[in-house]
N, C-alpha and C positions, 0 to 999 in steps of 0.2 A: 504494500500500500504506500503510495507516495503522499507526502504531506503537501498541504496547500502552499503555493508559492506566494508568500506575503508581499513580495516586491511587485507582483503583478496586479495587486488590488488597485482599483481606482482611488483617487484622492477622495476622502469622505466629504460629502456635501456640507456637513456641519463645520468643517474647518475651512473658513473663508480666507480668500486672498486679501491682504492688507495693503493699503496705499494711503499715505499721509495726504497727498494732494487731493485725492478723491474725498476723503473725510472733510478736509478743510473746505472744499467747494460745496459740499452738502450743508455744512454749518453756515457758510456765507449765504447760500440761497435761503435757508430758514430765517436768518436775520433780516434779509431784505424783504422777505414776505411779511414778517411781523413789524418791521420798522423801515418802510420804503425810503424815508428821509436819509437813511444812512448811505444811500447810493452816491451821494455827493462827496463823501469823505472816505469811504471804505477802502478805496484803492490807493490811498496815500500811505506810504511807508511809515510816516510819522504818526499816523492815526492810532490811538490806543485800542480802538475796537479790533483792528486786524491782529494786534498782539494777543488780545484776549482770545480771539478765534483760533490762533495758532496754538496757544496753550491748551485750549479745550480740545482741539483736534488731536494733539499729541496724547493727552490723557485718555481720550476715547480710544485711540489706537492701542494704548497699553491695556485697557480693559478688554478690548476685542482679542488681543494677543493672549491674554490670560484665559479667556474663554476657549480659544483654540487649543491652548496647552492642556486645559482641563479635559476637553473632549478627547484629545489624542491620548491622554494618560489611561483611558479605560478601553482602548482598542489595541489589540495585540500587535497589529502591524505597525503601530506608531509609538507604542510605549517604550520607554528606555529607562535604565537605571532602577531606582527604587520603585517607580511606577510599575515597571515590568515585574519586579520582585513581588509586588502585591497582587498582580494578576496571576502569577505562578502559584501563590498561596491558595488560590481557589481549588487547585488540584493537589494540595498538600505537597507542593514542590518548592524547594528552597535552592537558591543559587549556590553552586558548589564553589569551593575556593579556586580562584583563578578563572572562573567561567565568565565569558563575555556575553553580551546581550544576544548575539546571533545564535549561540548554542543554547542558551536558556529559552529563547523563542521556539527553537526546534523541539525542545522537550515539552514546553507548554502545549504545542500543537498536538502532541501525543497524549496530553494529560488525561483526557476522558477515558482512555484505555486503561488507566490505572485505578479507576473507580471500583474495580473488582480485582480478583486475582488475575495473574498473567494468563494469557491464553492465545490471543491473536499475535501474529508476528510483530505488530507495532507495539503492543504492550510489553513483549519481551525486550524489544529494542530500548524502549523507554527505561525499563528497570535496569538494564545493563549500562546505558548512558548515564544514569543517575548515580552510579558508583563513584565515578571520578572523571575529571576533564581529560585524563590520559586515555580514556576509552574514546576513540575518534569515530569509529564506524562499527556497526553490528549487523551481522547477517543471521537470519533465523530460518530454519526449515525443519521438517520432520523427516528423518531418514528411515523411520519405520513407525507403525502405529504405536502410540503411547510414549514415544520418545522425541524430545525437542533438542535440536542441535543449535547452540548459540555460539557463534564464531565472532571473536573480537579482533578488530584491527586497533591495537592499543600501542602506546609508546612507553618506553622505559629509558630512564636516564642512565648513561654508562660512560666510563672513561674511554677515550679513543684508543688507549693501549689495550683495552679488553675486547675491542670490536674490530673485525677485519674491514678492509676497504670497501668490499661489496655491501656489507651490512651498514656501514656509514653512509654510503651512497643511497641506499634504500631509505634509511631513516631521514636523510636530508631531503630527498624527493617527496616523501610523504608528510613530514612534520616540520621541515625547515631546520634552521640552525638552533641548537640549544642556547638558552640565554647566557650560559657560562662557557660557550665554545672557545672563546679567546682566552679567558682568564684561568680556567681550571681544566681545559682540554676535555670538556664534556661534549657528548653528542646524544642524539636520540637513536634508539634501535627499536625494531618491531618486537613486541612481546611474544614470547613463546610459551608453550605449556610448562608449568612449573614456576613461572614468574608470579610475584605477589599479586599483581593486578588481576591475573586470571583467577587466582584463588579467592580474592576479595569479591570478584563478580560472581563466582560460583556460589559463594556463601550467601550473597544477597538474593540470588535467584532461587535458592533452596529454602528460603525462609518460609515459615508456615503460612504467612498472609500473602505470599506471592505465588508459590508453586501449587497448582491444583493437585488434589489427590489423584493417584494412579498415573501421574505423568512423571516420567523420568527426564532429567535435564542433563545434557552433556555440554559443558562449557569448554571451548577449545580456542586456539589462536588461528589467525588467518594464515593461509598459505600464499606466499608471495611468488609471483611469476615475474622475475626480473628480465628486462630486455634492454639491449643496447641499440640505439638508433644511429645508423651511419648512412649518410646520403651525399650525393653530389648535386649541386645546384648549377644548372646551365643558364647563363645569362649573356647578353650581347656585350661586346667590348665597350668600355666607357664607364659604366657604373663601378663603384668600388665593391669588388667581390667580397671582401672581408666584412663590410657593412651589411651586405645582403645576407651573408651567412650567419652573422650574429643575430639579425632580426628573425631569420628563419628558426634558429635554435631557440630563441626566446618564445616563439609561437609554439614550438613543440613542447617546451617546458611547461607552458600554460595548459596545453592539452593534457600533459601528465598530471597536473594538479586536480583534474576532474576525475581521476581514477577512483573506482569504487568496486565493491563486491559485484561480481557477475557482469561487469561491463567489459566487453571485449576491446582489445586494442588492435584495431585493424590497420592494414597497410594503407587502405584508402584514406582513413582519417589522418594518418601520419603524412601522407603525400599532400593532402589538402592543407595541413598546417604548414608544411614546408613552402608551398607555393605562395607567392606574394607579388607585389608590383615590381616590375623589372626582371622577373624570373621567367624563363621560357619553359624550363622543364625541371623536374625533381626526380632524380634516379635514386630510388631507395635500395640500398644494399642489404641492410639488416634493420628489422627482422626479415627473414626470408619468407615468412608466412604470418597470417593473422595469429594473434595470441588470444585464444578462447579462454574465457574465465567462467568457471562453474561455481557451484555453491561453495562459499568459504574461500574463494580465490580472488586475488587482487593483482592485476598487472601493474608493474612499476617500472618506469624508465630510469635506468641507473646511469646512463651516459648518453651524450648527444654529440656526435661528430658530423659537422657539415663542412664540406669542401666545395668552394666556388670554382667554377670552370667557365671561362669566357670562350664563346664560339661565334664565328662569323656566320651569317646566313648561308 
């Protein structure tokens, strides 16, 4: 089940657009309607009436802005900070340490699934995501009647000396740089069975008020499908090939950020990301075939090598 895309919601009608000049013009029109004699002096900059109108317009604008803020505070798509915390409380959800508004919004959207014990895939995902902000994605399916598989894509902090180069590349692609990457040589790696975060999630899902009776729960860690992208960009002579290659690599990197459980990484998608203005062709060397992702599997781009090649027509 996909959650509603809050960013696609239209601007609510109750939140009005504010414009000082419009409010001032409305006040001016009201004054002239009630006191027509003011027309002789109202346009003079030295006239006290215009100063009073400006003050009144500004204060009215502040009131309207406050009304906008109050209306936005009770709508999930617009609430932020403590307003969002109070919306989350309706579903007995509290902001986790280090959790940003976007992630909390995602959990609140799942909130009504938590009104009973876990059962639907979304409710299992919500319970797992509510353990820690280090749980980034959750996949859920039934591999046989009576058993639920809950697969975590979670991050674990580690010293770079304890993690090989491939694991570091995977962690960087999925989670970015660790906040202490420069000072203490820390990095993120993908959680594996046996890590504390997996055990904590399992304990939370096995709680009496979460797991339905007669349902077995197996909590495991994601299977990463690493892939290296290597391609040649064909472009006409003239444009700086290094600039074109860097831009293409950045587009591929952004494509990799959208990786998720069960989302295939296809050659067509990679070629589309490589193509751009000034590029005539993108010859993809690796991967040699589409990377198909099944249940519990996540494709991850670990390296991107783009070589520019200028060719005449």
